[in-house]
RODO-2510 file (C-alpha; in nm, 4 decimals, decimal comma):
residues 446
     n   res          X          Y          Z
     1     x     2,8158     2,5808     3,3597
     2     x     2,8888     2,6381     3,7273
     3     x     2,7603     2,9675     3,8662
     4     x     2,8421     3,0726     4,2202
     5     x     2,8580     3,3814     4,4360
     6     x     3,1355     3,4786     4,6745
     7     x     3,0203     3,5959     5,0165
     8     x     3,1200     3,9456     5,1275
     9     x     3,2693     3,8048     5,4504
    10     x     3,5025     3,5823     5,2492
    11     x     3,6094     3,8774     5,0349
    12     x     3,6894     4,0800     5,3453
    13     x     3,8896     3,7914     5,4886
    14     x     4,0918     3,7777     5,1664
    15     x     4,1564     4,1521     5,1812
    16     x     4,2654     4,1289     5,5439
    17     x     4,4998     3,8457     5,4542
    18     x     4,6549     4,0611     5,1807
    19     x     4,6957     4,3497     5,4247
    20     x     4,8553     4,1228     5,6878
    21     x     5,1047     3,9944     5,4290
    22     x     5,1827     4,3389     5,2914
    23     x     5,4876     4,3934     5,5107
    24     x     5,6575     4,0669     5,4196
    25     x     5,5786     4,0298     5,0492
    26     x     5,8340     4,2053     4,8284
    27     x     5,7147     4,3672     4,5105
    28     x     5,5689     4,6765     4,3493
    29     x     5,3297     4,9158     4,5160
    30     x     5,1038     5,0445     4,2375
    31     x     4,8597     5,3369     4,2297
    32     x     4,5843     5,3197     3,9653
    33     x     4,4160     5,6491     3,8750
    34     x     4,0496     5,6280     3,7729
    35     x     3,7186     5,4737     3,8695
    36     x     3,5762     5,2737     3,5782
    37     x     3,5679     4,9234     3,4388
    38     x     3,9058     4,9843     3,2772
    39     x     4,0599     5,0515     3,6176
    40     x     3,9000     4,7405     3,7687
    41     x     4,0398     4,5362     3,4789
    42     x     4,3860     4,6819     3,5390
    43     x     4,3538     4,6086     3,9104
    44     x     4,2617     4,2455     3,8411
    45     x     4,5523     4,2098     3,5993
    46     x     4,7960     4,3653     3,8453
    47     x     4,6629     4,1541     4,1330
    48     x     4,7570     3,8476     3,9271
    49     x     5,1084     3,9827     3,8657
    50     x     5,3819     3,8177     4,0758
    51     x     5,5764     4,1450     4,0675
    52     x     5,2991     4,3436     4,2417
    53     x     5,2778     4,3595     4,6192
    54     x     4,9883     4,5976     4,6763
    55     x     4,7345     4,8010     4,4782
    56     x     4,5886     5,1430     4,5545
    57     x     4,3240     5,3174     4,3448
    58     x     4,1972     5,6746     4,3388
    59     x     3,9103     5,7142     4,3546
    60     x     3,8310     5,3563     4,2442
    61     x     3,4991     5,1753     4,2667
    62     x     3,3475     4,8914     4,4663
    63     x     3,5364     4,6390     4,2525
    64     x     3,8814     4,7891     4,3026
    65     x     3,8100     4,8084     4,6768
    66     x     3,8069     4,4273     4,6806
    67     x     4,1615     4,4134     4,5445
    68     x     4,3357     4,6823     4,7460
    69     x     4,2745     5,0233     4,8988
    70     x     4,0604     5,2989     4,7489
    71     x     4,1449     5,6625     4,8205
    72     x     3,8879     5,9429     4,7970
    73     x     4,1027     6,1522     4,5639
    74     x     3,9465     6,2589     4,2314
    75     x     4,1384     6,1537     3,9218
    76     x     4,1002     6,5101     3,7935
    77     x     4,2892     6,6611     4,0892
    78     x     4,6428     6,6229     3,9566
    79     x     4,8152     6,7819     4,2563
    80     x     4,6237     6,5666     4,5045
    81     x     4,7026     6,2481     4,3095
    82     x     5,0726     6,3344     4,3024
    83     x     5,0668     6,4056     4,6765
    84     x     4,8969     6,0697     4,7350
    85     x     5,1603     5,8893     4,5266
    86     x     5,4359     6,0514     4,7339
    87     x     5,2575     5,9755     5,0623
    88     x     5,2146     5,6084     4,9674
    89     x     5,5714     5,5815     4,8301
    90     x     5,4407     5,3994     4,5249
    91     x     5,6718     5,2411     4,2689
    92     x     5,4400     5,2965     3,9720
    93     x     5,1352     5,5044     3,8818
    94     x     4,9027     5,3738     3,6098
    95     x     4,6786     5,6486     3,4735
    96     x     4,3428     5,5303     3,3386
    97     x     4,1457     5,8301     3,2034
    98     x     4,2654     6,0797     2,9465
    99     x     4,1820     6,4089     3,1207
   100     x     4,4558     6,3924     3,3872
   101     x     4,7082     6,2959     3,1184
   102     x     4,6186     6,6036     2,9137
   103     x     4,6435     6,8063     3,2359
   104     x     5,0024     6,6881     3,2872
   105     x     4,9795     6,4292     3,5622
   106     x     5,2657     6,2226     3,4175
   107     x     5,4808     6,5354     3,3875
   108     x     5,4252     6,6112     3,7562
   109     x     5,4883     6,2539     3,8692
   110     x     5,8113     6,2222     3,6752
   111     x     5,9342     6,5513     3,8174
   112     x     5,9036     6,3799     4,1566
   113     x     6,0906     6,0718     4,0336
   114     x     5,7790     5,8502     4,0250
   115     x     5,7394     5,6265     3,7161
   116     x     5,4081     5,6950     3,5438
   117     x     5,2436     5,4758     3,2828
   118     x     5,0894     5,7388     3,0618
   119     x     5,2275     6,0015     2,8234
   120     x     5,3310     6,3530     2,9153
   121     x     5,0883     6,6361     2,8412
   122     x     5,2253     6,7091     2,4940
   123     x     5,1966     6,3451     2,3900
   124     x     4,8449     6,3342     2,5347
   125     x     4,7363     6,5986     2,2827
   126     x     4,6956     6,3152     2,0321
   127     x     4,3677     6,2577     2,2138
   128     x     4,3220     6,5986     2,3700
   129     x     4,2978     6,7644     2,0280
   130     x     4,1527     6,5863     1,7264
   131     x     4,2840     6,8693     1,5098
   132     x     4,6384     6,8114     1,6407
   133     x     4,6040     6,4380     1,5734
   134     x     4,4837     6,5037     1,2173
   135     x     4,7683     6,7416     1,1480
   136     x     5,0162     6,4886     1,2861
   137     x     4,8765     6,2097     1,0662
   138     x     4,8943     6,4315     0,7586
   139     x     5,2546     6,5232     0,8431
   140     x     5,3526     6,1574     0,8872
   141     x     5,1419     6,0416     0,5892
   142     x     4,9409     5,8054     0,8045
   143     x     4,6187     5,6974     0,6268
   144     x     4,3077     5,8641     0,7686
   145     x     3,9827     6,0273     0,6576
   146     x     3,9737     6,3610     0,4788
   147     x     3,8758     6,6532     0,7002
   148     x     3,7420     7,0076     0,6832
   149     x     3,7798     7,2554     0,9681
   150     x     3,4615     7,4605     1,0017
   151     x     3,4619     7,7992     1,1757
   152     x     3,1974     8,0696     1,2347
   153     x     3,2449     8,2128     0,8835
   154     x     3,2415     7,8729     0,7067
   155     x     2,9736     7,7819     0,4522
   156     x     2,8297     7,4781     0,6307
   157     x     2,5987     7,3736     0,3475
   158     x     2,8846     7,3819     0,0978
   159     x     3,1097     7,1876     0,3339
   160     x     2,8487     6,9146     0,3801
   161     x     2,7957     6,8909     0,0043
   162     x     3,1648     6,8057    -0,0483
   163     x     3,1213     6,4705     0,1295
   164     x     2,8597     6,2045     0,0689
   165     x     2,6488     6,1135     0,3714
   166     x     2,6744     5,9863     0,6344
   167     x     2,8700     6,2778     0,7767
   168     x     3,1150     6,2475     1,0660
   169     x     3,1309     6,5552     1,2904
   170     x     3,3894     6,5688     1,5706
   171     x     3,4235     6,8244     1,8466
   172     x     3,7852     6,9082     1,9333
   173     x     3,7377     6,8426     2,3049
   174     x     3,7579     6,5564     2,5493
   175     x     3,4059     6,4180     2,5588
   176     x     3,4407     6,0649     2,7047
   177     x     3,3911     5,9074     2,3631
   178     x     3,0669     6,0956     2,2989
   179     x     3,1852     6,4100     2,1170
   180     x     3,1192     6,2596     1,7752
   181     x     2,8007     6,2553     1,5686
   182     x     2,7628     6,0288     1,2643
   183     x     2,4449     6,0995     1,0708
   184     x     2,2888     6,0952     0,7255
   185     x     2,0331     6,3568     0,8323
   186     x     2,1322     6,6935     0,6811
   187     x     1,9446     6,8980     0,9414
   188     x     2,0947     6,7015     1,2310
   189     x     2,4461     6,7394     1,0891
   190     x     2,3992     7,1107     1,0283
   191     x     2,2590     7,1680     1,3768
   192     x     2,5412     6,9826     1,5516
   193     x     2,8025     7,1701     1,3487
   194     x     2,6518     7,5070     1,4395
   195     x     2,6170     7,4077     1,8050
   196     x     2,9785     7,2876     1,8211
   197     x     3,1132     7,6015     1,6527
   198     x     2,9209     7,8156     1,9004
   199     x     3,0540     7,6157     2,1935
   200     x     3,4105     7,5419     2,0814
   201     x     3,4941     7,7966     1,8113
   202     x     3,5368     7,5345     1,5378
   203     x     3,4512     7,1743     1,4570
   204     x     3,5900     6,8975     1,2359
   205     x     3,3844     6,7539     0,9499
   206     x     3,5314     6,4259     0,8254
   207     x     3,4530     6,2052     0,5318
   208     x     3,2933     5,8733     0,6250
   209     x     3,5247     5,5741     0,6054
   210     x     3,3673     5,2452     0,5005
   211     x     3,4701     4,9060     0,6337
   212     x     3,4912     4,7393     0,9720
   213     x     3,6260     4,9039     1,2862
   214     x     3,8877     4,7580     1,5176
   215     x     4,1155     4,8803     1,7942
   216     x     4,4802     4,8083     1,8642
   217     x     4,6443     4,8963     2,1948
   218     x     5,0171     4,9597     2,1557
   219     x     5,2361     4,9859     2,4654
   220     x     5,5307     5,2036     2,3707
   221     x     5,8246     5,4073     2,4894
   222     x     6,1398     5,5383     2,3249
   223     x     6,2972     5,1916     2,3200
   224     x     6,0236     5,0120     2,1259
   225     x     5,6625     4,8985     2,1385
   226     x     5,4374     4,5956     2,1946
   227     x     5,1103     4,5465     2,0043
   228     x     4,8420     4,3856     2,2201
   229     x     4,5705     4,1624     2,0667
   230     x     4,3351     4,3642     1,8452
   231     x     3,9770     4,4086     1,9654
   232     x     3,6465     4,5430     1,8385
   233     x     3,4317     4,7829     2,0397
   234     x     3,0558     4,8419     2,0058
   235     x     2,9997     5,2171     2,0386
   236     x     2,6307     5,2528     1,9570
   237     x     2,3775     5,1991     2,2322
   238     x     2,1426     4,9834     2,0238
   239     x     2,1726     4,6418     1,8650
   240     x     2,2884     4,6363     1,5062
   241     x     2,4952     4,9487     1,5786
   242     x     2,1967     5,1817     1,6049
   243     x     2,1242     5,4795     1,8241
   244     x     2,3594     5,7384     1,9748
   245     x     2,7268     5,6847     2,0500
   246     x     2,8255     5,5747     2,3990
   247     x     3,1513     5,5159     2,5820
   248     x     3,1250     5,1556     2,4604
   249     x     2,8611     4,8844     2,5150
   250     x     3,0869     4,5818     2,4792
   251     x     3,3920     4,4434     2,3061
   252     x     3,5655     4,1238     2,2041
   253     x     3,9188     4,0138     2,1227
   254     x     4,0943     3,9142     1,9145
   255     x     3,9091     4,0819     1,6280
   256     x     3,9105     3,8498     1,3219
   257     x     3,9111     4,1476     1,0854
   258     x     4,2705     4,2178     1,1919
   259     x     4,4310     3,9281     1,0069
   260     x     4,8063     3,8756     1,0068
   261     x     4,8356     4,0661     0,6806
   262     x     4,6198     4,3536     0,8079
   263     x     4,8250     4,3668     1,1284
   264     x     5,1457     4,3960     0,9293
   265     x     4,9991     4,6866     0,7332
   266     x     4,8866     4,8557     1,0547
   267     x     5,2380     4,8218     1,1961
   268     x     5,4116     4,9369     0,8797
   269     x     5,1789     5,2208     0,7780
   270     x     5,0478     5,3467     1,1131
   271     x     5,2378     5,2285     1,4215
   272     x     5,5946     5,2551     1,2924
   273     x     5,5773     5,6160     1,1640
   274     x     5,3991     5,7384     1,4770
   275     x     5,6401     5,5568     1,7089
   276     x     5,9403     5,6919     1,5170
   277     x     5,8029     6,0443     1,5604
   278     x     5,7146     6,0076     1,9289
   279     x     6,0416     5,8424     2,0323
   280     x     6,2398     6,1328     1,8881
   281     x     6,0587     6,4076     2,0770
   282     x     6,2438     6,5925     2,3569
   283     x     6,0250     6,4042     2,6040
   284     x     5,9456     6,0553     2,4704
   285     x     5,6012     5,8987     2,4794
   286     x     5,5647     5,6375     2,7546
   287     x     5,2328     5,4602     2,7913
   288     x     4,9739     5,3075     2,5639
   289     x     4,8671     5,4419     2,2268
   290     x     4,5139     5,3371     2,1360
   291     x     4,4776     5,3156     1,7590
   292     x     4,1170     5,3224     1,6403
   293     x     4,1105     5,1603     1,2969
   294     x     3,8838     5,1227     0,9974
   295     x     3,9647     4,8227     0,7770
   296     x     3,8174     4,8441     0,4275
   297     x     3,7136     4,5532     0,2052
   298     x     4,0632     4,5335     0,0549
   299     x     4,2240     4,5042     0,3981
   300     x     4,3666     4,8555     0,3926
   301     x     4,3702     5,0186     0,7397
   302     x     4,3031     5,3849     0,8181
   303     x     4,3061     5,5666     1,1509
   304     x     3,9687     5,6758     1,2863
   305     x     4,1153     5,8231     1,6045
   306     x     4,4024     5,8057     1,8495
   307     x     4,3577     5,7748     2,2240
   308     x     4,6418     5,8003     2,4729
   309     x     4,5172     5,5509     2,7318
   310     x     4,3667     5,2073     2,7603
   311     x     4,0224     5,1895     2,6018
   312     x     3,7089     5,1047     2,7951
   313     x     3,5738     4,8359     2,7388
   314     x     3,8695     4,7178     2,5258
   315     x     4,0846     4,6848     2,8387
   316     x     3,8408     4,4347     2,9867
   317     x     3,8946     4,1940     2,6952
   318     x     4,2636     4,2626     2,6401
   319     x     4,4119     4,2319     2,9900
   320     x     4,2823     3,8731     3,0413
   321     x     4,4696     3,7681     2,7252
   322     x     4,8064     3,8854     2,8637
   323     x     4,9707     3,5805     3,0196
   324     x     5,2944     3,7495     3,1266
   325     x     5,3425     3,9816     3,4255
   326     x     5,1356     4,2974     3,3663
   327     x     5,3086     4,4912     3,6441
   328     x     5,6525     4,4307     3,4932
   329     x     5,5266     4,5297     3,1477
   330     x     5,3750     4,8603     3,2584
   331     x     5,6781     4,9490     3,4711
   332     x     5,9120     4,8703     3,1822
   333     x     5,7247     5,1164     2,9589
   334     x     5,7110     5,3805     3,2331
   335     x     6,0897     5,3543     3,2674
   336     x     6,1628     5,3534     2,8934
   337     x     6,2772     4,9916     2,8521
   338     x     5,9835     4,8105     2,6923
   339     x     6,2152     4,6712     2,4231
   340     x     6,3662     4,4446     2,6897
   341     x     6,0276     4,2968     2,7836
   342     x     5,9078     3,9808     2,6105
   343     x     5,5314     3,9342     2,6631
   344     x     5,3248     3,6211     2,6141
   345     x     4,9606     3,6158     2,5112
   346     x     4,6781     3,3645     2,5294
   347     x     4,5284     3,2293     2,2075
   348     x     4,1803     3,2305     2,3636
   349     x     3,8916     3,4701     2,2961
   350     x     3,7521     3,7265     2,5381
   351     x     3,4128     3,9017     2,5375
   352     x     3,2689     4,1717     2,7586
   353     x     2,9058     4,2871     2,7702
   354     x     2,8317     4,6211     2,9374
   355     x     2,5319     4,6684     3,1667
   356     x     2,4207     5,0333     3,1629
   357     x     2,1935     5,2375     3,3868
   358     x     1,8446     5,3413     3,2846
   359     x     1,8728     5,6495     3,0634
   360     x     2,2316     5,5926     2,9475
   361     x     2,3914     5,7449     2,7372
   362     x     2,1727     6,0357     2,8463
   363     x     2,1174     6,1343     3,2113
   364     x     2,1367     5,8070     3,4051
   365     x     1,9446     5,6784     3,7044
   366     x     2,1886     5,6040     3,9857
   367     x     2,1758     5,4914     4,3479
   368     x     1,9873     5,1714     4,2647
   369     x     2,0783     4,8450     4,4341
   370     x     2,2708     4,5799     4,2391
   371     x     2,2645     4,2079     4,3119
   372     x     2,4357     3,9137     4,1461
   373     x     2,7610     4,1006     4,0872
   374     x     2,9715     3,8208     4,2364
   375     x     2,8397     3,5558     4,0012
   376     x     3,1237     3,3672     3,8363
   377     x     3,1477     3,0828     3,5874
   378     x     3,4222     2,8241     3,5788
   379     x     3,3768     2,5287     3,3494
   380     x     3,6773     2,3650     3,1891
   381     x     3,8661     2,6384     3,0088
   382     x     3,5766     2,8856     3,0347
   383     x     3,6054     3,1588     3,2974
   384     x     3,3536     3,4425     3,3290
   385     x     3,3282     3,7169     3,5892
   386     x     3,2220     4,0779     3,6484
   387     x     3,4177     4,3992     3,5955
   388     x     3,2694     4,6762     3,8067
   389     x     3,2617     5,0351     3,6810
   390     x     2,9981     5,2812     3,8039
   391     x     2,9478     5,1137     4,1404
   392     x     2,9785     5,2132     4,5049
   393     x     2,8536     5,1060     4,8464
   394     x     2,5787     5,2972     5,0253
   395     x     2,5591     5,3620     5,3991
   396     x     2,4093     5,0171     5,4493
   397     x     2,6981     4,8488     5,2683
   398     x     2,4826     4,7538     4,9701
   399     x     2,6232     4,7748     4,6179
   400     x     2,4526     5,0514     4,4184
   401     x     2,4922     5,2100     4,0752
   402     x     2,6861     5,5363     4,0578
   403     x     2,7380     5,5915     3,6853
   404     x     2,6093     5,5326     3,3346
   405     x     2,8034     5,2167     3,2566
   406     x     2,7643     5,0206     3,5775
   407     x     2,9509     4,6968     3,5180
   408     x     3,0329     4,4411     3,2529
   409     x     3,0312     4,0644     3,2268
   410     x     3,3584     3,9349     3,0831
   411     x     3,4291     3,5805     2,9677
   412     x     3,7376     3,4032     2,8347
   413     x     3,7145     3,0765     2,6414
   414     x     3,8947     2,8784     2,3735
   415     x     3,6236     2,9623     2,1199
   416     x     3,4478     3,2953     2,0728
   417     x     3,0893     3,1540     2,0781
   418     x     3,1558     2,9898     2,4160
   419     x     3,2882     3,3172     2,5551
   420     x     2,9813     3,5028     2,4257
   421     x     2,7439     3,2495     2,5846
   422     x     2,9260     3,2677     2,9193
   423     x     2,9279     3,6489     2,9256
   424     x     2,5526     3,6610     2,8655
   425     x     2,4942     3,3893     3,1259
   426     x     2,6645     3,6194     3,3785
   427     x     2,4821     3,9352     3,2701
   428     x     2,1462     3,7644     3,3040
   429     x     2,2218     3,6839     3,6692
   430     x     2,2679     4,0514     3,7572
   431     x     1,9741     4,2545     3,8806
   432     x     1,9592     4,6337     3,8442
   433     x     1,6290     4,8129     3,7982
   434     x     1,5948     4,9754     3,4552
   435     x     1,9324     4,8549     3,3298
   436     x     1,9954     4,7610     2,9674
   437     x     2,2574     4,5931     2,7535
   438     x     2,3141     4,4953     2,3921
   439     x     2,2321     4,1391     2,2991
   440     x     2,4558     4,1222     1,9918
   441     x     2,8098     4,1763     2,1156
   442     x     3,0615     4,0145     1,8759
   443     x     2,7911     3,9698     1,6108
   444     x     3,0262     4,0634     1,3268
   445     x     3,2677     3,7845     1,4146
   446     x     2,9886     3,5352     1,4790
***
């Protein structure tokens, strides 16, 4: 394998060249909202889109800064983001995280006539409220786990006894993928339930679904939908799926568990009824619907959760498999005409391995210098590179960690084992004091 690093001077020259050409190159001006690995993956995909002229990100990270212009506007400040979009005269806004969607950022953008890839605030409640999502699935008869809603006057012991362990307890809040506890320890389950009720007023206790998890990203609007290649995330911090939940320690795509027959069942039993409902609302859903799945031994799918945005790290392994113009696809959905778009996908495999800060998923050590982030592999059909996430530049211009999940090594290859080997070859070239990563990404498929 060939490993090489790109000098910072060369990167700056490339950026300057893009800026110099900005006035003469026709195409879309896109604003990406967010600062993680998902947003860097979107920026890379959009930078490879012939339809896209320039990329802006708010607030972005050190990786997105290499592909366009970062703006010091928090993703959570909806009014400031809308003002920035107007000031830049952007043609499309792509919203990464869920919180601004729940807060109505797409509503505000569309009121100003700016296409936004991301659902309106009511549609975003599919992720904003797990209770709302459960009620919607029950109404539409979409297969999912049984649930009990526990309140201050509920008999917690009796509720736990109705389900066999392990128990799944979900807070009804946005918690960056970490508001869920899965445990077979009665005392731990009881304590988390009481804590959540005290904090939130109620909590959801779900029955445990057996099988293998997978994720499907579905780009949809009122005209139709496109199912992207299915992936599998690794939520637990430890190898063999042990330890506490995280925002995701790695992923791979396509996920073999989602066979053609399973995919057809997912479409028929889960995607179709939800799309039919969403397209007929007064304000249609425009964006991506993340369907978290559990596939049992008989190949029957059930919904674990819905998200209303691209997953992280699923985006890092999905975007590289889209061969058609990503900018055109996202704009088509934002304008309600995705049915007219015909995408093409690669038949290769993609793997991403997340490098996390010391202490993650608890309080993380940040501000530590990172080296090796520009390592890249190109050998035949194998390509491997780095997606940056919790990164920034200090006053000396050095790359430093600024979050829990710092970056990820992503590889694309014709065969999954080759992609896995290349991703780990990249991750081993990166130096960050105290960092850690899982060594078994894609182990179920392998």
